[in-house]
N, CA, C and O atoms as a GROMACS GRO file, in nm:
protein
  352
    1UNK      N    1   0.185   3.890  -1.754
    1UNK     CA    2   0.214   4.033  -1.741
    1UNK      C    3   0.059   4.079  -1.834
    1UNK      O    4   0.033   4.029  -1.943
    2UNK      N    5  -0.039   4.194  -1.755
    2UNK     CA    6  -0.077   4.255  -1.793
    2UNK      C    7  -0.081   4.391  -1.785
    2UNK      O    8   0.032   4.431  -1.814
    3UNK      N    9  -0.163   4.498  -1.756
    3UNK     CA   10  -0.198   4.659  -1.744
    3UNK      C   11  -0.133   4.718  -1.844
    3UNK      O   12  -0.026   4.775  -1.826
    4UNK      N   13  -0.188   4.710  -1.948
    4UNK     CA   14  -0.116   4.789  -2.065
    4UNK      C   15  -0.256   4.823  -2.142
    4UNK      O   16  -0.294   4.934  -2.103
    5UNK      N   17  -0.328   4.778  -2.219
    5UNK     CA   18  -0.455   4.760  -2.246
    5UNK      C   19  -0.551   4.637  -2.247
    5UNK      O   20  -0.542   4.540  -2.322
    6UNK      N   21  -0.637   4.656  -2.158
    6UNK     CA   22  -0.784   4.595  -2.154
    6UNK      C   23  -0.785   4.443  -2.241
    6UNK      O   24  -0.745   4.328  -2.222
    7UNK      N   25  -0.845   4.509  -2.329
    7UNK     CA   26  -0.899   4.428  -2.476
    7UNK      C   27  -0.778   4.323  -2.481
    7UNK      O   28  -0.802   4.207  -2.450
    8UNK      N   29  -0.601   4.374  -2.532
    8UNK     CA   30  -0.537   4.317  -2.567
    8UNK      C   31  -0.494   4.211  -2.481
    8UNK      O   32  -0.447   4.104  -2.521
    9UNK      N   33  -0.520   4.260  -2.303
    9UNK     CA   34  -0.465   4.159  -2.188
    9UNK      C   35  -0.552   4.042  -2.179
    9UNK      O   36  -0.518   3.932  -2.137
   10UNK      N   37  -0.706   4.088  -2.237
   10UNK     CA   38  -0.801   3.975  -2.182
   10UNK      C   39  -0.767   3.889  -2.306
   10UNK      O   40  -0.773   3.768  -2.286
   11UNK      N   41  -0.741   3.922  -2.400
   11UNK     CA   42  -0.716   3.827  -2.528
   11UNK      C   43  -0.621   3.767  -2.491
   11UNK      O   44  -0.653   3.648  -2.495
   12UNK      N   45  -0.484   3.782  -2.443
   12UNK     CA   46  -0.390   3.729  -2.412
   12UNK      C   47  -0.396   3.641  -2.294
   12UNK      O   48  -0.317   3.547  -2.296
   13UNK      N   49  -0.471   3.652  -2.196
   13UNK     CA   50  -0.485   3.589  -2.109
   13UNK      C   51  -0.602   3.425  -2.139
   13UNK      O   52  -0.610   3.320  -2.075
   14UNK      N   53  -0.664   3.467  -2.248
   14UNK     CA   54  -0.755   3.380  -2.322
   14UNK      C   55  -0.667   3.287  -2.391
   14UNK      O   56  -0.652   3.168  -2.361
   15UNK      N   57  -0.621   3.338  -2.467
   15UNK     CA   58  -0.458   3.277  -2.506
   15UNK      C   59  -0.440   3.137  -2.446
   15UNK      O   60  -0.465   3.022  -2.481
   16UNK      N   61  -0.373   3.213  -2.317
   16UNK     CA   62  -0.273   3.106  -2.258
   16UNK      C   63  -0.378   3.024  -2.179
   16UNK      O   64  -0.332   2.919  -2.134
   17UNK      N   65  -0.521   3.052  -2.148
   17UNK     CA   66  -0.587   2.926  -2.124
   17UNK      C   67  -0.632   2.900  -2.198
   17UNK      O   68  -0.744   2.855  -2.175
   18UNK      N   69  -0.609   2.902  -2.271
   18UNK     CA   70  -0.630   2.785  -2.404
   18UNK      C   71  -0.518   2.686  -2.433
   18UNK      O   72  -0.532   2.563  -2.439
   19UNK      N   73  -0.419   2.748  -2.448
   19UNK     CA   74  -0.278   2.692  -2.475
   19UNK      C   75  -0.259   2.544  -2.368
   19UNK      O   76  -0.230   2.424  -2.378
   20UNK      N   77  -0.298   2.651  -2.258
   20UNK     CA   78  -0.287   2.552  -2.095
   20UNK      C   79  -0.379   2.405  -2.097
   20UNK      O   80  -0.357   2.317  -2.014
   21UNK      N   81  -0.461   2.394  -2.182
   21UNK     CA   82  -0.626   2.310  -2.146
   21UNK      C   83  -0.591   2.246  -2.024
   21UNK      O   84  -0.585   2.123  -2.026
   22UNK      N   85  -0.561   2.324  -1.892
   22UNK     CA   86  -0.597   2.281  -1.751
   22UNK      C   87  -0.458   2.222  -1.716
   22UNK      O   88  -0.446   2.184  -1.599
   23UNK      N   89  -0.389   2.213  -1.768
   23UNK     CA   90  -0.258   2.188  -1.750
   23UNK      C   91  -0.201   2.219  -1.632
   23UNK      O   92  -0.165   2.132  -1.552
   24UNK      N   93  -0.183   2.391  -1.606
   24UNK     CA   94  -0.152   2.462  -1.516
   24UNK      C   95  -0.202   2.577  -1.499
   24UNK      O   96  -0.239   2.638  -1.600
   25UNK      N   97  -0.217   2.646  -1.353
   25UNK     CA   98  -0.207   2.748  -1.334
   25UNK      C   99  -0.157   2.836  -1.300
   25UNK      O  100  -0.074   2.830  -1.210
   26UNK      N  101  -0.194   2.965  -1.368
   26UNK     CA  102  -0.114   3.110  -1.393
   26UNK      C  103  -0.198   3.202  -1.332
   26UNK      O  104  -0.319   3.187  -1.312
   27UNK      N  105  -0.088   3.353  -1.286
   27UNK     CA  106  -0.096   3.432  -1.172
   27UNK      C  107  -0.051   3.566  -1.346
   27UNK      O  108   0.018   3.573  -1.447
   28UNK      N  109  -0.167   3.648  -1.256
   28UNK     CA  110  -0.160   3.767  -1.331
   28UNK      C  111  -0.094   3.901  -1.253
   28UNK      O  112  -0.140   3.934  -1.143
   29UNK      N  113   0.036   3.993  -1.328
   29UNK     CA  114   0.045   4.076  -1.245
   29UNK      C  115   0.037   4.205  -1.326
   29UNK      O  116   0.118   4.228  -1.416
   30UNK      N  117  -0.066   4.290  -1.292
   30UNK     CA  118  -0.076   4.460  -1.366
   30UNK      C  119   0.037   4.555  -1.359
   30UNK      O  120   0.054   4.644  -1.442
   31UNK      N  121   0.126   4.529  -1.240
   31UNK     CA  122   0.205   4.591  -1.220
   31UNK      C  123   0.148   4.794  -1.202
   31UNK      O  124   0.202   4.903  -1.222
   32UNK      N  125   0.027   4.750  -1.159
   32UNK     CA  126   0.003   4.911  -1.092
   32UNK      C  127  -0.044   5.021  -1.226
   32UNK      O  128  -0.043   5.144  -1.229
   33UNK      N  129  -0.098   4.890  -1.360
   33UNK     CA  130  -0.068   4.990  -1.472
   33UNK      C  131  -0.263   5.017  -1.509
   33UNK      O  132  -0.312   5.074  -1.607
   34UNK      N  133  -0.308   4.977  -1.437
   34UNK     CA  134  -0.469   4.993  -1.480
   34UNK      C  135  -0.497   5.138  -1.406
   34UNK      O  136  -0.396   5.186  -1.357
   35UNK      N  137  -0.599   5.205  -1.393
   35UNK     CA  138  -0.689   5.290  -1.315
   35UNK      C  139  -0.732   5.171  -1.294
   35UNK      O  140  -0.715   5.052  -1.322
   36UNK      N  141  -0.817   5.275  -1.212
   36UNK     CA  142  -0.957   5.186  -1.131
   36UNK      C  143  -1.085   5.149  -1.243
   36UNK      O  144  -1.178   5.084  -1.195
   37UNK      N  145  -1.091   5.174  -1.343
   37UNK     CA  146  -1.183   5.164  -1.409
   37UNK      C  147  -1.168   5.034  -1.537
   37UNK      O  148  -1.254   4.960  -1.586
   38UNK      N  149  -1.006   5.048  -1.565
   38UNK     CA  150  -1.002   4.976  -1.671
   38UNK      C  151  -0.952   4.856  -1.582
   38UNK      O  152  -0.970   4.748  -1.639
   39UNK      N  153  -0.898   4.846  -1.469
   39UNK     CA  154  -0.893   4.736  -1.352
   39UNK      C  155  -0.996   4.666  -1.344
   39UNK      O  156  -1.005   4.548  -1.375
   40UNK      N  157  -1.092   4.745  -1.296
   40UNK     CA  158  -1.298   4.686  -1.301
   40UNK      C  159  -1.338   4.566  -1.402
   40UNK      O  160  -1.382   4.452  -1.386
   41UNK      N  161  -1.291   4.672  -1.552
   41UNK     CA  162  -1.339   4.578  -1.663
   41UNK      C  163  -1.261   4.423  -1.683
   41UNK      O  164  -1.316   4.317  -1.711
   42UNK      N  165  -1.114   4.451  -1.660
   42UNK     CA  166  -1.056   4.328  -1.646
   42UNK      C  167  -1.114   4.267  -1.588
   42UNK      O  168  -1.192   4.197  -1.652
   43UNK      N  169  -1.117   4.250  -1.431
   43UNK     CA  170  -1.162   4.147  -1.341
   43UNK      C  171  -1.274   4.108  -1.363
   43UNK      O  172  -1.293   3.987  -1.356
   44UNK      N  173  -1.389   4.198  -1.397
   44UNK     CA  174  -1.518   4.139  -1.387
   44UNK      C  175  -1.496   4.069  -1.533
   44UNK      O  176  -1.610   4.031  -1.559
   45UNK      N  177  -1.410   4.030  -1.645
   45UNK     CA  178  -1.447   3.979  -1.772
   45UNK      C  179  -1.353   3.890  -1.797
   45UNK      O  180  -1.335   3.826  -1.900
   46UNK      N  181  -1.272   3.888  -1.658
   46UNK     CA  182  -1.195   3.723  -1.691
   46UNK      C  183  -1.257   3.613  -1.661
   46UNK      O  184  -1.358   3.596  -1.592
   47UNK      N  185  -1.154   3.498  -1.745
   47UNK     CA  186  -1.272   3.377  -1.685
   47UNK      C  187  -1.158   3.313  -1.606
   47UNK      O  188  -1.043   3.299  -1.646
   48UNK      N  189  -1.203   3.279  -1.498
   48UNK     CA  190  -1.131   3.243  -1.375
   48UNK      C  191  -1.074   3.107  -1.393
   48UNK      O  192  -0.971   3.076  -1.333
   49UNK      N  193  -1.125   3.037  -1.458
   49UNK     CA  194  -1.037   2.897  -1.497
   49UNK      C  195  -0.860   2.914  -1.478
   49UNK      O  196  -0.784   2.966  -1.560
   50UNK      N  197  -0.831   2.865  -1.374
   50UNK     CA  198  -0.663   2.819  -1.445
   50UNK      C  199  -0.615   2.914  -1.358
   50UNK      O  200  -0.509   2.876  -1.309
   51UNK      N  201  -0.661   3.055  -1.307
   51UNK     CA  202  -0.635   3.165  -1.300
   51UNK      C  203  -0.619   3.156  -1.087
   51UNK      O  204  -0.713   3.154  -1.007
   52UNK      N  205  -0.519   3.153  -1.066
   52UNK     CA  206  -0.489   3.138  -0.933
   52UNK      C  207  -0.496   3.288  -0.877
   52UNK      O  208  -0.577   3.290  -0.784
   53UNK      N  209  -0.449   3.397  -0.896
   53UNK     CA  210  -0.459   3.541  -0.843
   53UNK      C  211  -0.418   3.661  -0.965
   53UNK      O  212  -0.338   3.648  -1.058
   54UNK      N  213  -0.503   3.781  -0.929
   54UNK     CA  214  -0.484   3.880  -1.010
   54UNK      C  215  -0.369   3.948  -0.887
   54UNK      O  216  -0.368   3.925  -0.766
   55UNK      N  217  -0.277   4.037  -0.967
   55UNK     CA  218  -0.181   4.144  -0.892
   55UNK      C  219  -0.198   4.273  -0.872
   55UNK      O  220  -0.220   4.332  -0.978
   56UNK      N  221  -0.196   4.334  -0.790
   56UNK     CA  222  -0.159   4.497  -0.797
   56UNK      C  223  -0.222   4.571  -0.904
   56UNK      O  224  -0.160   4.673  -0.932
   57UNK      N  225  -0.333   4.550  -0.978
   57UNK     CA  226  -0.403   4.588  -1.106
   57UNK      C  227  -0.370   4.788  -1.080
   57UNK      O  228  -0.343   4.850  -1.183
   58UNK      N  229  -0.376   4.858  -0.963
   58UNK     CA  230  -0.372   4.967  -0.945
   58UNK      C  231  -0.205   5.022  -0.854
   58UNK      O  232  -0.116   4.954  -0.804
   59UNK      N  233  -0.223   5.172  -0.867
   59UNK     CA  234  -0.118   5.206  -0.781
   59UNK      C  235  -0.095   5.165  -0.657
   59UNK      O  236  -0.192   5.132  -0.588
   60UNK      N  237   0.002   5.162  -0.619
   60UNK     CA  238   0.056   5.085  -0.457
   60UNK      C  239  -0.082   5.183  -0.374
   60UNK      O  240  -0.175   5.120  -0.322
   61UNK      N  241  -0.080   5.295  -0.373
   61UNK     CA  242  -0.126   5.415  -0.297
   61UNK      C  243  -0.326   5.428  -0.298
   61UNK      O  244  -0.411   5.474  -0.221
   62UNK      N  245  -0.324   5.338  -0.462
   62UNK     CA  246  -0.456   5.394  -0.434
   62UNK      C  247  -0.503   5.274  -0.407
   62UNK      O  248  -0.519   5.173  -0.476
   63UNK      N  249  -0.526   5.304  -0.263
   63UNK     CA  250  -0.608   5.152  -0.124
   63UNK      C  251  -0.796   5.128  -0.222
   63UNK      O  252  -0.831   5.041  -0.301
   64UNK      N  253  -0.845   5.206  -0.187
   64UNK     CA  254  -0.951   5.250  -0.280
   64UNK      C  255  -1.025   5.151  -0.402
   64UNK      O  256  -1.124   5.079  -0.416
   65UNK      N  257  -0.909   5.199  -0.479
   65UNK     CA  258  -0.948   5.138  -0.664
   65UNK      C  259  -0.893   5.000  -0.596
   65UNK      O  260  -0.978   4.912  -0.585
   66UNK      N  261  -0.784   4.973  -0.558
   66UNK     CA  262  -0.767   4.804  -0.564
   66UNK      C  263  -0.927   4.762  -0.504
   66UNK      O  264  -1.026   4.726  -0.568
   67UNK      N  265  -0.913   4.777  -0.396
   67UNK     CA  266  -1.013   4.722  -0.269
   67UNK      C  267  -1.179   4.717  -0.392
   67UNK      O  268  -1.261   4.626  -0.385
   68UNK      N  269  -1.190   4.817  -0.476
   68UNK     CA  270  -1.324   4.836  -0.567
   68UNK      C  271  -1.319   4.699  -0.650
   68UNK      O  272  -1.411   4.618  -0.651
   69UNK      N  273  -1.194   4.684  -0.719
   69UNK     CA  274  -1.152   4.607  -0.803
   69UNK      C  275  -1.180   4.432  -0.735
   69UNK      O  276  -1.249   4.340  -0.778
   70UNK      N  277  -1.106   4.441  -0.634
   70UNK     CA  278  -1.085   4.318  -0.503
   70UNK      C  279  -1.273   4.281  -0.486
   70UNK      O  280  -1.312   4.179  -0.430
   71UNK      N  281  -1.343   4.359  -0.531
   71UNK     CA  282  -1.507   4.306  -0.451
   71UNK      C  283  -1.556   4.256  -0.607
   71UNK      O  284  -1.635   4.168  -0.643
   72UNK      N  285  -1.494   4.327  -0.662
   72UNK     CA  286  -1.625   4.215  -0.814
   72UNK      C  287  -1.518   4.144  -0.894
   72UNK      O  288  -1.554   4.093  -1.001
   73UNK      N  289  -1.362   4.131  -0.846
   73UNK     CA  290  -1.280   4.005  -0.942
   73UNK      C  291  -1.319   3.833  -0.922
   73UNK      O  292  -1.316   3.763  -0.821
   74UNK      N  293  -1.348   3.806  -1.033
   74UNK     CA  294  -1.395   3.641  -1.055
   74UNK      C  295  -1.263   3.601  -0.977
   74UNK      O  296  -1.294   3.508  -0.903
   75UNK      N  297  -1.114   3.637  -0.962
   75UNK     CA  298  -1.010   3.587  -0.902
   75UNK      C  299  -0.953   3.657  -0.780
   75UNK      O  300  -0.936   3.779  -0.775
   76UNK      N  301  -0.919   3.557  -0.665
   76UNK     CA  302  -0.868   3.693  -0.563
   76UNK      C  303  -0.741   3.743  -0.652
   76UNK      O  304  -0.670   3.707  -0.746
   77UNK      N  305  -0.762   3.862  -0.548
   77UNK     CA  306  -0.642   4.010  -0.649
   77UNK      C  307  -0.551   3.967  -0.466
   77UNK      O  308  -0.598   3.920  -0.363
   78UNK      N  309  -0.411   4.013  -0.501
   78UNK     CA  310  -0.288   4.065  -0.456
   78UNK      C  311  -0.233   4.149  -0.437
   78UNK      O  312  -0.182   4.201  -0.536
   79UNK      N  313  -0.206   4.219  -0.295
   79UNK     CA  314  -0.139   4.364  -0.356
   79UNK      C  315  -0.022   4.298  -0.263
   79UNK      O  316  -0.032   4.223  -0.166
   80UNK      N  317   0.078   4.345  -0.319
   80UNK     CA  318   0.198   4.330  -0.251
   80UNK      C  319   0.311   4.476  -0.257
   80UNK      O  320   0.381   4.503  -0.159
   81UNK      N  321   0.314   4.552  -0.372
   81UNK     CA  322   0.386   4.658  -0.352
   81UNK      C  323   0.307   4.775  -0.240
   81UNK      O  324   0.370   4.870  -0.193
   82UNK      N  325   0.198   4.754  -0.215
   82UNK     CA  326   0.110   4.811  -0.111
   82UNK      C  327   0.154   4.796   0.023
   82UNK      O  328   0.154   4.886   0.108
   83UNK      N  329   0.209   4.631   0.044
   83UNK     CA  330   0.228   4.671   0.201
   83UNK      C  331   0.360   4.688   0.202
   83UNK      O  332   0.432   4.608   0.144
   84UNK      N  333   0.409   4.797   0.272
   84UNK     CA  334   0.554   4.807   0.295
   84UNK      C  335   0.581   4.810   0.462
   84UNK      O  336   0.687   4.833   0.520
   85UNK      N  337   0.469   4.785   0.509
   85UNK     CA  338   0.498   4.766   0.690
   85UNK      C  339   0.401   4.716   0.722
   85UNK      O  340   0.304   4.688   0.652
   86UNK      N  341   0.423   4.693   0.877
   86UNK     CA  342   0.303   4.655   0.926
   86UNK      C  343   0.144   4.690   0.926
   86UNK      O  344   0.048   4.614   0.918
   87UNK      N  345   0.149   4.819   0.936
   87UNK     CA  346   0.050   4.913   0.952
   87UNK      C  347  -0.057   4.890   0.773
   87UNK      O  348  -0.179   4.881   0.759
   88UNK      N  349   0.042   4.888   0.678
   88UNK     CA  350   0.006   4.876   0.608
   88UNK      C  351  -0.116   4.728   0.575
   88UNK      O  352  -0.168   4.715   0.465
   0.00000   0.00000   0.00000
């Protein structure tokens, strides 16, 4: 889990990546904890090694913020809490 403090979250991800040493891949879920600027910073500073995806950085209805982050993210972005129906 990430989405609390960008610096601490980045450090924790780095520790996990070092511990894995390429033996597994991870996903990260921010649980809508970042605003657009925080999410963009986190996504742009990630080392994509062994990361499958980054889930739900911003609030479910913040389509533009999530979209901005997806454009700069070094790993694929996943939205699940934003998808509630066919129209979404």
